[in-house]
mmCIF file of the N, C-alpha and C atoms, coordinates in Angstrom:
data_MODEL
# 
_entry.id   MODEL 
# 
loop_
_atom_site.group_PDB 
_atom_site.id 
_atom_site.type_symbol 
_atom_site.label_atom_id 
_atom_site.label_alt_id 
_atom_site.label_comp_id 
_atom_site.label_asym_id 
_atom_site.label_entity_id 
_atom_site.label_seq_id 
_atom_site.pdbx_PDB_ins_code 
_atom_site.Cartn_x 
_atom_site.Cartn_y 
_atom_site.Cartn_z 
_atom_site.occupancy 
_atom_site.B_iso_or_equiv 
_atom_site.pdbx_formal_charge 
_atom_site.auth_seq_id 
_atom_site.auth_comp_id 
_atom_site.auth_asym_id 
_atom_site.auth_atom_id 
_atom_site.pdbx_PDB_model_num 
ATOM 1   N N  . UNK A 1 1  ? -34.113 27.880  16.050 1.00 0.00 ? 1  UNK A N  1 
ATOM 2   C CA . UNK A 1 1  ? -32.940 27.122  16.405 1.00 0.00 ? 1  UNK A CA 1 
ATOM 3   C C  . UNK A 1 1  ? -31.949 27.171  15.234 1.00 0.00 ? 1  UNK A C  1 
ATOM 4   N N  . UNK A 1 2  ? -30.705 27.377  15.527 1.00 0.00 ? 2  UNK A N  1 
ATOM 5   C CA . UNK A 1 2  ? -29.675 27.496  14.497 1.00 0.00 ? 2  UNK A CA 1 
ATOM 6   C C  . UNK A 1 2  ? -29.324 26.130  13.922 1.00 0.00 ? 2  UNK A C  1 
ATOM 7   N N  . UNK A 1 3  ? -28.986 26.129  12.646 1.00 0.00 ? 3  UNK A N  1 
ATOM 8   C CA . UNK A 1 3  ? -28.581 24.894  11.988 1.00 0.00 ? 3  UNK A CA 1 
ATOM 9   C C  . UNK A 1 3  ? -27.103 24.647  12.251 1.00 0.00 ? 3  UNK A C  1 
ATOM 10  N N  . UNK A 1 4  ? -26.755 23.398  12.370 1.00 0.00 ? 4  UNK A N  1 
ATOM 11  C CA . UNK A 1 4  ? -25.357 23.043  12.530 1.00 0.00 ? 4  UNK A CA 1 
ATOM 12  C C  . UNK A 1 4  ? -24.665 23.106  11.176 1.00 0.00 ? 4  UNK A C  1 
ATOM 13  N N  . UNK A 1 5  ? -23.424 23.530  11.196 1.00 0.00 ? 5  UNK A N  1 
ATOM 14  C CA . UNK A 1 5  ? -22.649 23.563  9.966  1.00 0.00 ? 5  UNK A CA 1 
ATOM 15  C C  . UNK A 1 5  ? -22.275 22.135  9.586  1.00 0.00 ? 5  UNK A C  1 
ATOM 16  N N  . UNK A 1 6  ? -22.341 21.821  8.302  1.00 0.00 ? 6  UNK A N  1 
ATOM 17  C CA . UNK A 1 6  ? -21.935 20.471  7.899  1.00 0.00 ? 6  UNK A CA 1 
ATOM 18  C C  . UNK A 1 6  ? -20.436 20.277  8.119  1.00 0.00 ? 6  UNK A C  1 
ATOM 19  N N  . UNK A 1 7  ? -20.086 19.096  8.537  1.00 0.00 ? 7  UNK A N  1 
ATOM 20  C CA . UNK A 1 7  ? -18.678 18.777  8.749  1.00 0.00 ? 7  UNK A CA 1 
ATOM 21  C C  . UNK A 1 7  ? -18.266 17.687  7.780  1.00 0.00 ? 7  UNK A C  1 
ATOM 22  N N  . UNK A 1 8  ? -17.003 17.636  7.494  1.00 0.00 ? 8  UNK A N  1 
ATOM 23  C CA . UNK A 1 8  ? -16.469 16.620  6.595  1.00 0.00 ? 8  UNK A CA 1 
ATOM 24  C C  . UNK A 1 8  ? -15.726 15.567  7.414  1.00 0.00 ? 8  UNK A C  1 
ATOM 25  N N  . UNK A 1 9  ? -16.410 14.993  8.373  1.00 0.00 ? 9  UNK A N  1 
ATOM 26  C CA . UNK A 1 9  ? -15.826 13.966  9.232  1.00 0.00 ? 9  UNK A CA 1 
ATOM 27  C C  . UNK A 1 9  ? -16.247 12.591  8.742  1.00 0.00 ? 9  UNK A C  1 
ATOM 28  N N  . UNK A 1 10 ? -15.924 12.272  7.520  1.00 0.00 ? 10 UNK A N  1 
ATOM 29  C CA . UNK A 1 10 ? -16.296 10.969  6.998  1.00 0.00 ? 10 UNK A CA 1 
ATOM 30  C C  . UNK A 1 10 ? -15.168 9.983   7.241  1.00 0.00 ? 10 UNK A C  1 
ATOM 31  N N  . UNK A 1 11 ? -15.566 8.804   7.619  1.00 0.00 ? 11 UNK A N  1 
ATOM 32  C CA . UNK A 1 11 ? -14.618 7.746   7.922  1.00 0.00 ? 11 UNK A CA 1 
ATOM 33  C C  . UNK A 1 11 ? -14.958 6.518   7.103  1.00 0.00 ? 11 UNK A C  1 
ATOM 34  N N  . UNK A 1 12 ? -13.938 5.701   6.888  1.00 0.00 ? 12 UNK A N  1 
ATOM 35  C CA . UNK A 1 12 ? -14.114 4.391   6.288  1.00 0.00 ? 12 UNK A CA 1 
ATOM 36  C C  . UNK A 1 12 ? -13.815 3.391   7.394  1.00 0.00 ? 12 UNK A C  1 
ATOM 37  N N  . UNK A 1 13 ? -14.664 2.401   7.539  1.00 0.00 ? 13 UNK A N  1 
ATOM 38  C CA . UNK A 1 13 ? -14.504 1.410   8.595  1.00 0.00 ? 13 UNK A CA 1 
ATOM 39  C C  . UNK A 1 13 ? -13.886 0.133   8.025  1.00 0.00 ? 13 UNK A C  1 
ATOM 40  N N  . UNK A 1 14 ? -12.950 -0.439  8.784  1.00 0.00 ? 14 UNK A N  1 
ATOM 41  C CA . UNK A 1 14 ? -12.260 -1.654  8.364  1.00 0.00 ? 14 UNK A CA 1 
ATOM 42  C C  . UNK A 1 14 ? -12.349 -2.713  9.444  1.00 0.00 ? 14 UNK A C  1 
ATOM 43  N N  . UNK A 1 15 ? -12.425 -3.974  9.018  1.00 0.00 ? 15 UNK A N  1 
ATOM 44  C CA . UNK A 1 15 ? -12.272 -5.111  9.912  1.00 0.00 ? 15 UNK A CA 1 
ATOM 45  C C  . UNK A 1 15 ? -10.843 -5.600  9.754  1.00 0.00 ? 15 UNK A C  1 
ATOM 46  N N  . UNK A 1 16 ? -10.184 -5.847  10.873 1.00 0.00 ? 16 UNK A N  1 
ATOM 47  C CA . UNK A 1 16 ? -8.784  -6.261  10.859 1.00 0.00 ? 16 UNK A CA 1 
ATOM 48  C C  . UNK A 1 16 ? -8.682  -7.629  11.514 1.00 0.00 ? 16 UNK A C  1 
ATOM 49  N N  . UNK A 1 17 ? -8.028  -8.564  10.812 1.00 0.00 ? 17 UNK A N  1 
ATOM 50  C CA . UNK A 1 17 ? -7.758  -9.886  11.370 1.00 0.00 ? 17 UNK A CA 1 
ATOM 51  C C  . UNK A 1 17 ? -6.257  -9.964  11.604 1.00 0.00 ? 17 UNK A C  1 
ATOM 52  N N  . UNK A 1 18 ? -5.886  -10.344 12.828 1.00 0.00 ? 18 UNK A N  1 
ATOM 53  C CA . UNK A 1 18 ? -4.483  -10.455 13.199 1.00 0.00 ? 18 UNK A CA 1 
ATOM 54  C C  . UNK A 1 18 ? -4.024  -11.896 13.018 1.00 0.00 ? 18 UNK A C  1 
ATOM 55  N N  . UNK A 1 19 ? -2.723  -12.098 12.940 1.00 0.00 ? 19 UNK A N  1 
ATOM 56  C CA . UNK A 1 19 ? -2.179  -13.431 12.700 1.00 0.00 ? 19 UNK A CA 1 
ATOM 57  C C  . UNK A 1 19 ? -2.501  -14.421 13.807 1.00 0.00 ? 19 UNK A C  1 
ATOM 58  N N  . UNK A 1 20 ? -2.787  -13.933 15.011 1.00 0.00 ? 20 UNK A N  1 
ATOM 59  C CA . UNK A 1 20 ? -3.163  -14.836 16.096 1.00 0.00 ? 20 UNK A CA 1 
ATOM 60  C C  . UNK A 1 20 ? -4.644  -15.226 16.039 1.00 0.00 ? 20 UNK A C  1 
ATOM 61  N N  . UNK A 1 21 ? -5.371  -14.707 15.034 1.00 0.00 ? 21 UNK A N  1 
ATOM 62  C CA . UNK A 1 21 ? -6.779  -15.052 14.854 1.00 0.00 ? 21 UNK A CA 1 
ATOM 63  C C  . UNK A 1 21 ? -7.746  -14.064 15.464 1.00 0.00 ? 21 UNK A C  1 
ATOM 64  N N  . UNK A 1 22 ? -7.266  -13.090 16.198 1.00 0.00 ? 22 UNK A N  1 
ATOM 65  C CA . UNK A 1 22 ? -8.165  -12.116 16.810 1.00 0.00 ? 22 UNK A CA 1 
ATOM 66  C C  . UNK A 1 22 ? -8.680  -11.145 15.750 1.00 0.00 ? 22 UNK A C  1 
ATOM 67  N N  . UNK A 1 23 ? -9.853  -10.582 16.013 1.00 0.00 ? 23 UNK A N  1 
ATOM 68  C CA . UNK A 1 23 ? -10.524 -9.684  15.082 1.00 0.00 ? 23 UNK A CA 1 
ATOM 69  C C  . UNK A 1 23 ? -10.765 -8.347  15.757 1.00 0.00 ? 23 UNK A C  1 
ATOM 70  N N  . UNK A 1 24 ? -10.521 -7.287  15.034 1.00 0.00 ? 24 UNK A N  1 
ATOM 71  C CA . UNK A 1 24 ? -10.827 -5.940  15.495 1.00 0.00 ? 24 UNK A CA 1 
ATOM 72  C C  . UNK A 1 24 ? -11.779 -5.340  14.466 1.00 0.00 ? 24 UNK A C  1 
ATOM 73  N N  . UNK A 1 25 ? -13.001 -5.074  14.880 1.00 0.00 ? 25 UNK A N  1 
ATOM 74  C CA . UNK A 1 25 ? -14.035 -4.603  13.959 1.00 0.00 ? 25 UNK A CA 1 
ATOM 75  C C  . UNK A 1 25 ? -14.159 -3.092  13.979 1.00 0.00 ? 25 UNK A C  1 
ATOM 76  N N  . UNK A 1 26 ? -14.605 -2.559  12.844 1.00 0.00 ? 26 UNK A N  1 
ATOM 77  C CA . UNK A 1 26 ? -14.969 -1.148  12.708 1.00 0.00 ? 26 UNK A CA 1 
ATOM 78  C C  . UNK A 1 26 ? -13.851 -0.186  13.100 1.00 0.00 ? 26 UNK A C  1 
ATOM 79  N N  . UNK A 1 27 ? -12.643 -0.446  12.614 1.00 0.00 ? 27 UNK A N  1 
ATOM 80  C CA . UNK A 1 27 ? -11.531 0.474   12.833 1.00 0.00 ? 27 UNK A CA 1 
ATOM 81  C C  . UNK A 1 27 ? -11.695 1.648   11.891 1.00 0.00 ? 27 UNK A C  1 
ATOM 82  N N  . UNK A 1 28 ? -11.661 2.870   12.423 1.00 0.00 ? 28 UNK A N  1 
ATOM 83  C CA . UNK A 1 28 ? -11.914 4.077   11.638 1.00 0.00 ? 28 UNK A CA 1 
ATOM 84  C C  . UNK A 1 28 ? -10.628 4.619   11.018 1.00 0.00 ? 28 UNK A C  1 
ATOM 85  N N  . UNK A 1 29 ? -10.746 4.949   9.727  1.00 0.00 ? 29 UNK A N  1 
ATOM 86  C CA . UNK A 1 29 ? -9.699  5.655   9.008  1.00 0.00 ? 29 UNK A CA 1 
ATOM 87  C C  . UNK A 1 29 ? -10.376 6.805   8.287  1.00 0.00 ? 29 UNK A C  1 
ATOM 88  N N  . UNK A 1 30 ? -9.836  8.003   8.409  1.00 0.00 ? 30 UNK A N  1 
ATOM 89  C CA . UNK A 1 30 ? -10.418 9.162   7.730  1.00 0.00 ? 30 UNK A CA 1 
ATOM 90  C C  . UNK A 1 30 ? -10.379 8.935   6.226  1.00 0.00 ? 30 UNK A C  1 
ATOM 91  N N  . UNK A 1 31 ? -11.490 9.229   5.569  1.00 0.00 ? 31 UNK A N  1 
ATOM 92  C CA . UNK A 1 31 ? -11.561 8.989   4.127  1.00 0.00 ? 31 UNK A CA 1 
ATOM 93  C C  . UNK A 1 31 ? -10.559 9.846   3.366  1.00 0.00 ? 31 UNK A C  1 
ATOM 94  N N  . UNK A 1 32 ? -10.204 10.991  3.906  1.00 0.00 ? 32 UNK A N  1 
ATOM 95  C CA . UNK A 1 32 ? -9.216  11.855  3.255  1.00 0.00 ? 32 UNK A CA 1 
ATOM 96  C C  . UNK A 1 32 ? -7.854  11.166  3.177  1.00 0.00 ? 32 UNK A C  1 
ATOM 97  N N  . UNK A 1 33 ? -7.558  10.275  4.123  1.00 0.00 ? 33 UNK A N  1 
ATOM 98  C CA . UNK A 1 33 ? -6.284  9.552   4.126  1.00 0.00 ? 33 UNK A CA 1 
ATOM 99  C C  . UNK A 1 33 ? -6.226  8.515   3.011  1.00 0.00 ? 33 UNK A C  1 
ATOM 100 N N  . UNK A 1 34 ? -7.384  8.107   2.502  1.00 0.00 ? 34 UNK A N  1 
ATOM 101 C CA . UNK A 1 34 ? -7.439  7.041   1.508  1.00 0.00 ? 34 UNK A CA 1 
ATOM 102 C C  . UNK A 1 34 ? -7.631  7.557   0.090  1.00 0.00 ? 34 UNK A C  1 
ATOM 103 N N  . UNK A 1 35 ? -7.602  8.870   -0.082 1.00 0.00 ? 35 UNK A N  1 
ATOM 104 C CA . UNK A 1 35 ? -7.717  9.433   -1.420 1.00 0.00 ? 35 UNK A CA 1 
ATOM 105 C C  . UNK A 1 35 ? -6.386  9.271   -2.135 1.00 0.00 ? 35 UNK A C  1 
ATOM 106 N N  . UNK A 1 36 ? -6.443  8.914   -3.361 1.00 0.00 ? 36 UNK A N  1 
ATOM 107 C CA . UNK A 1 36 ? -5.215  8.770   -4.135 1.00 0.00 ? 36 UNK A CA 1 
ATOM 108 C C  . UNK A 1 36 ? -5.199  7.475   -4.905 1.00 0.00 ? 36 UNK A C  1 
ATOM 109 N N  . UNK A 1 37 ? -4.167  7.262   -5.677 1.00 0.00 ? 37 UNK A N  1 
ATOM 110 C CA . UNK A 1 37 ? -4.110  6.087   -6.548 1.00 0.00 ? 37 UNK A CA 1 
ATOM 111 C C  . UNK A 1 37 ? -3.900  4.769   -5.807 1.00 0.00 ? 37 UNK A C  1 
ATOM 112 N N  . UNK A 1 38 ? -3.468  4.825   -4.542 1.00 0.00 ? 38 UNK A N  1 
ATOM 113 C CA . UNK A 1 38 ? -3.203  3.591   -3.797 1.00 0.00 ? 38 UNK A CA 1 
ATOM 114 C C  . UNK A 1 38 ? -4.477  2.902   -3.321 1.00 0.00 ? 38 UNK A C  1 
ATOM 115 N N  . UNK A 1 39 ? -5.598  3.616   -3.289 1.00 0.00 ? 39 UNK A N  1 
ATOM 116 C CA . UNK A 1 39 ? -6.849  3.035   -2.807 1.00 0.00 ? 39 UNK A CA 1 
ATOM 117 C C  . UNK A 1 39 ? -6.797  2.784   -1.314 1.00 0.00 ? 39 UNK A C  1 
ATOM 118 N N  . UNK A 1 40 ? -7.066  1.538   -0.898 1.00 0.00 ? 40 UNK A N  1 
ATOM 119 C CA . UNK A 1 40 ? -7.097  1.197   0.523  1.00 0.00 ? 40 UNK A CA 1 
ATOM 120 C C  . UNK A 1 40 ? -5.732  0.762   1.062  1.00 0.00 ? 40 UNK A C  1 
ATOM 121 N N  . UNK A 1 41 ? -4.700  0.772   0.249  1.00 0.00 ? 41 UNK A N  1 
ATOM 122 C CA . UNK A 1 41 ? -3.373  0.323   0.688  1.00 0.00 ? 41 UNK A CA 1 
ATOM 123 C C  . UNK A 1 41 ? -2.846  1.080   1.910  1.00 0.00 ? 41 UNK A C  1 
ATOM 124 N N  . UNK A 1 42 ? -3.021  2.400   2.007  1.00 0.00 ? 42 UNK A N  1 
ATOM 125 C CA . UNK A 1 42 ? -2.507  3.108   3.194  1.00 0.00 ? 42 UNK A CA 1 
ATOM 126 C C  . UNK A 1 42 ? -3.215  2.717   4.494  1.00 0.00 ? 42 UNK A C  1 
ATOM 127 N N  . UNK A 1 43 ? -4.362  2.061   4.399  1.00 0.00 ? 43 UNK A N  1 
ATOM 128 C CA . UNK A 1 43 ? -5.112  1.697   5.605  1.00 0.00 ? 43 UNK A CA 1 
ATOM 129 C C  . UNK A 1 43 ? -4.298  0.782   6.512  1.00 0.00 ? 43 UNK A C  1 
ATOM 130 N N  . UNK A 1 44 ? -3.511  -0.123  5.934  1.00 0.00 ? 44 UNK A N  1 
ATOM 131 C CA . UNK A 1 44 ? -2.745  -1.056  6.761  1.00 0.00 ? 44 UNK A CA 1 
ATOM 132 C C  . UNK A 1 44 ? -1.743  -0.322  7.639  1.00 0.00 ? 44 UNK A C  1 
ATOM 133 N N  . UNK A 1 45 ? -0.948  0.576   7.055  1.00 0.00 ? 45 UNK A N  1 
ATOM 134 C CA . UNK A 1 45 ? 0.048   1.246   7.903  1.00 0.00 ? 45 UNK A CA 1 
ATOM 135 C C  . UNK A 1 45 ? -0.592  2.251   8.836  1.00 0.00 ? 45 UNK A C  1 
ATOM 136 N N  . UNK A 1 46 ? -1.766  2.807   8.461  1.00 0.00 ? 46 UNK A N  1 
ATOM 137 C CA . UNK A 1 46 ? -2.463  3.710   9.382  1.00 0.00 ? 46 UNK A CA 1 
ATOM 138 C C  . UNK A 1 46 ? -3.001  2.942   10.595 1.00 0.00 ? 46 UNK A C  1 
ATOM 139 N N  . UNK A 1 47 ? -3.528  1.748   10.356 1.00 0.00 ? 47 UNK A N  1 
ATOM 140 C CA . UNK A 1 47 ? -4.029  0.930   11.464 1.00 0.00 ? 47 UNK A CA 1 
ATOM 141 C C  . UNK A 1 47 ? -2.863  0.435   12.314 1.00 0.00 ? 47 UNK A C  1 
ATOM 142 N N  . UNK A 1 48 ? -1.744  0.089   11.681 1.00 0.00 ? 48 UNK A N  1 
ATOM 143 C CA . UNK A 1 48 ? -0.557  -0.307  12.455 1.00 0.00 ? 48 UNK A CA 1 
ATOM 144 C C  . UNK A 1 48 ? -0.079  0.836   13.338 1.00 0.00 ? 48 UNK A C  1 
ATOM 145 N N  . UNK A 1 49 ? -0.161  2.067   12.833 1.00 0.00 ? 49 UNK A N  1 
ATOM 146 C CA . UNK A 1 49 ? 0.228   3.233   13.648 1.00 0.00 ? 49 UNK A CA 1 
ATOM 147 C C  . UNK A 1 49 ? -0.729  3.400   14.826 1.00 0.00 ? 49 UNK A C  1 
ATOM 148 N N  . UNK A 1 50 ? -2.028  3.190   14.586 1.00 0.00 ? 50 UNK A N  1 
ATOM 149 C CA . UNK A 1 50 ? -2.998  3.251   15.682 1.00 0.00 ? 50 UNK A CA 1 
ATOM 150 C C  . UNK A 1 50 ? -2.684  2.186   16.725 1.00 0.00 ? 50 UNK A C  1 
ATOM 151 N N  . UNK A 1 51 ? -2.349  0.970   16.265 1.00 0.00 ? 51 UNK A N  1 
ATOM 152 C CA . UNK A 1 51 ? -2.024  -0.125  17.183 1.00 0.00 ? 51 UNK A CA 1 
ATOM 153 C C  . UNK A 1 51 ? -0.801  0.199   18.032 1.00 0.00 ? 51 UNK A C  1 
ATOM 154 N N  . UNK A 1 52 ? 0.212   0.815   17.413 1.00 0.00 ? 52 UNK A N  1 
ATOM 155 C CA . UNK A 1 52 ? 1.412   1.184   18.183 1.00 0.00 ? 52 UNK A CA 1 
ATOM 156 C C  . UNK A 1 52 ? 1.078   2.200   19.263 1.00 0.00 ? 52 UNK A C  1 
ATOM 157 N N  . UNK A 1 53 ? 0.245   3.175   18.922 1.00 0.00 ? 53 UNK A N  1 
ATOM 158 C CA . UNK A 1 53 ? -0.141  4.198   19.893 1.00 0.00 ? 53 UNK A CA 1 
ATOM 159 C C  . UNK A 1 53 ? -0.934  3.573   21.043 1.00 0.00 ? 53 UNK A C  1 
ATOM 160 N N  . UNK A 1 54 ? -1.866  2.680   20.715 1.00 0.00 ? 54 UNK A N  1 
ATOM 161 C CA . UNK A 1 54 ? -2.658  1.997   21.744 1.00 0.00 ? 54 UNK A CA 1 
ATOM 162 C C  . UNK A 1 54 ? -1.751  1.148   22.620 1.00 0.00 ? 54 UNK A C  1 
ATOM 163 N N  . UNK A 1 55 ? -0.777  0.464   22.009 1.00 0.00 ? 55 UNK A N  1 
ATOM 164 C CA . UNK A 1 55 ? 0.150   -0.383  22.768 1.00 0.00 ? 55 UNK A CA 1 
ATOM 165 C C  . UNK A 1 55 ? 0.998   0.440   23.727 1.00 0.00 ? 55 UNK A C  1 
ATOM 166 N N  . UNK A 1 56 ? 1.408   1.635   23.299 1.00 0.00 ? 56 UNK A N  1 
ATOM 167 C CA . UNK A 1 56 ? 2.189   2.503   24.180 1.00 0.00 ? 56 UNK A CA 1 
ATOM 168 C C  . UNK A 1 56 ? 1.389   2.895   25.413 1.00 0.00 ? 56 UNK A C  1 
ATOM 169 N N  . UNK A 1 57 ? 0.105   3.180   25.208 1.00 0.00 ? 57 UNK A N  1 
ATOM 170 C CA . UNK A 1 57 ? -0.723  3.617   26.338 1.00 0.00 ? 57 UNK A CA 1 
ATOM 171 C C  . UNK A 1 57 ? -1.127  2.458   27.237 1.00 0.00 ? 57 UNK A C  1 
ATOM 172 N N  . UNK A 1 58 ? -1.415  1.303   26.649 1.00 0.00 ? 58 UNK A N  1 
ATOM 173 C CA . UNK A 1 58 ? -1.929  0.192   27.443 1.00 0.00 ? 58 UNK A CA 1 
ATOM 174 C C  . UNK A 1 58 ? -0.847  -0.770  27.912 1.00 0.00 ? 58 UNK A C  1 
ATOM 175 N N  . UNK A 1 59 ? 0.260   -0.821  27.176 1.00 0.00 ? 59 UNK A N  1 
ATOM 176 C CA . UNK A 1 59 ? 1.303   -1.771  27.514 1.00 0.00 ? 59 UNK A CA 1 
ATOM 177 C C  . UNK A 1 59 ? 1.062   -3.148  26.939 1.00 0.00 ? 59 UNK A C  1 
ATOM 178 N N  . UNK A 1 60 ? 0.003   -3.326  26.141 1.00 0.00 ? 60 UNK A N  1 
ATOM 179 C CA . UNK A 1 60 ? -0.324  -4.609  25.524 1.00 0.00 ? 60 UNK A CA 1 
ATOM 180 C C  . UNK A 1 60 ? -0.166  -4.501  24.007 1.00 0.00 ? 60 UNK A C  1 
ATOM 181 N N  . UNK A 1 61 ? 0.951   -4.982  23.465 1.00 0.00 ? 61 UNK A N  1 
ATOM 182 C CA . UNK A 1 61 ? 1.155   -4.872  22.021 1.00 0.00 ? 61 UNK A CA 1 
ATOM 183 C C  . UNK A 1 61 ? 0.245   -5.824  21.240 1.00 0.00 ? 61 UNK A C  1 
ATOM 184 N N  . UNK A 1 62 ? -0.109  -5.421  20.024 1.00 0.00 ? 62 UNK A N  1 
ATOM 185 C CA . UNK A 1 62 ? -0.892  -6.260  19.129 1.00 0.00 ? 62 UNK A CA 1 
ATOM 186 C C  . UNK A 1 62 ? 0.059   -7.052  18.255 1.00 0.00 ? 62 UNK A C  1 
ATOM 187 N N  . UNK A 1 63 ? -0.415  -8.174  17.749 1.00 0.00 ? 63 UNK A N  1 
ATOM 188 C CA . UNK A 1 63 ? 0.380   -8.972  16.831 1.00 0.00 ? 63 UNK A CA 1 
ATOM 189 C C  . UNK A 1 63 ? 0.339   -8.385  15.431 1.00 0.00 ? 63 UNK A C  1 
ATOM 190 N N  . UNK A 1 64 ? 1.049   -9.025  14.514 1.00 0.00 ? 64 UNK A N  1 
ATOM 191 C CA . UNK A 1 64 ? 1.043   -8.559  13.127 1.00 0.00 ? 64 UNK A CA 1 
ATOM 192 C C  . UNK A 1 64 ? -0.331  -8.726  12.475 1.00 0.00 ? 64 UNK A C  1 
ATOM 193 N N  . UNK A 1 65 ? -0.627  -7.841  11.538 1.00 0.00 ? 65 UNK A N  1 
ATOM 194 C CA . UNK A 1 65 ? -1.909  -7.882  10.834 1.00 0.00 ? 65 UNK A CA 1 
ATOM 195 C C  . UNK A 1 65 ? -1.846  -8.924  9.734  1.00 0.00 ? 65 UNK A C  1 
ATOM 196 N N  . UNK A 1 66 ? -2.890  -9.749  9.659  1.00 0.00 ? 66 UNK A N  1 
ATOM 197 C CA . UNK A 1 66 ? -2.987  -10.759 8.610  1.00 0.00 ? 66 UNK A CA 1 
ATOM 198 C C  . UNK A 1 66 ? -3.752  -10.205 7.412  1.00 0.00 ? 66 UNK A C  1 
ATOM 199 N N  . UNK A 1 67 ? -4.982  -9.711  7.643  1.00 0.00 ? 67 UNK A N  1 
ATOM 200 C CA . UNK A 1 67 ? -5.786  -9.159  6.556  1.00 0.00 ? 67 UNK A CA 1 
ATOM 201 C C  . UNK A 1 67 ? -6.569  -7.942  7.037  1.00 0.00 ? 67 UNK A C  1 
ATOM 202 N N  . UNK A 1 68 ? -6.868  -7.089  6.076  1.00 0.00 ? 68 UNK A N  1 
ATOM 203 C CA . UNK A 1 68 ? -7.710  -5.911  6.317  1.00 0.00 ? 68 UNK A CA 1 
ATOM 204 C C  . UNK A 1 68 ? -8.752  -5.868  5.209  1.00 0.00 ? 68 UNK A C  1 
ATOM 205 N N  . UNK A 1 69 ? -10.006 -5.633  5.589  1.00 0.00 ? 69 UNK A N  1 
ATOM 206 C CA . UNK A 1 69 ? -11.043 -5.458  4.575  1.00 0.00 ? 69 UNK A CA 1 
ATOM 207 C C  . UNK A 1 69 ? -12.057 -4.447  5.085  1.00 0.00 ? 69 UNK A C  1 
ATOM 208 N N  . UNK A 1 70 ? -12.689 -3.748  4.137  1.00 0.00 ? 70 UNK A N  1 
ATOM 209 C CA . UNK A 1 70 ? -13.722 -2.786  4.513  1.00 0.00 ? 70 UNK A CA 1 
ATOM 210 C C  . UNK A 1 70 ? -14.898 -3.533  5.126  1.00 0.00 ? 70 UNK A C  1 
ATOM 211 N N  . UNK A 1 71 ? -15.548 -2.887  6.075  1.00 0.00 ? 71 UNK A N  1 
ATOM 212 C CA . UNK A 1 71 ? -16.737 -3.503  6.643  1.00 0.00 ? 71 UNK A CA 1 
ATOM 213 C C  . UNK A 1 71 ? -17.840 -3.515  5.575  1.00 0.00 ? 71 UNK A C  1 
ATOM 214 N N  . UNK A 1 72 ? -18.704 -4.503  5.601  1.00 0.00 ? 72 UNK A N  1 
ATOM 215 C CA . UNK A 1 72 ? -19.778 -4.559  4.609  1.00 0.00 ? 72 UNK A CA 1 
ATOM 216 C C  . UNK A 1 72 ? -20.641 -3.295  4.688  1.00 0.00 ? 72 UNK A C  1 
ATOM 217 N N  . UNK A 1 73 ? -21.039 -2.808  3.537  1.00 0.00 ? 73 UNK A N  1 
ATOM 218 C CA . UNK A 1 73 ? -21.856 -1.607  3.474  1.00 0.00 ? 73 UNK A CA 1 
ATOM 219 C C  . UNK A 1 73 ? -21.053 -0.343  3.369  1.00 0.00 ? 73 UNK A C  1 
ATOM 220 N N  . UNK A 1 74 ? -19.745 -0.418  3.280  1.00 0.00 ? 74 UNK A N  1 
ATOM 221 C CA . UNK A 1 74 ? -18.883 0.762   3.168  1.00 0.00 ? 74 UNK A CA 1 
ATOM 222 C C  . UNK A 1 74 ? -18.566 1.036   1.731  1.00 0.00 ? 74 UNK A C  1 
# 
């Protein structure tokens, strides 16, 4: 049986709390997007971009983000 080639599909998972109190767990951001001196700072605008795309498809907009933190164990 042939071996699968290794892939570099690593993600960092974030928990997002919105200003209305709702929680979105395990939001994926590619680790390559978080490389650089900013650290996890780009995660907020990347998650906001994901929310806008989801809102366009579903018609249900999300509220503003209150806090973002990495999921435990990340």
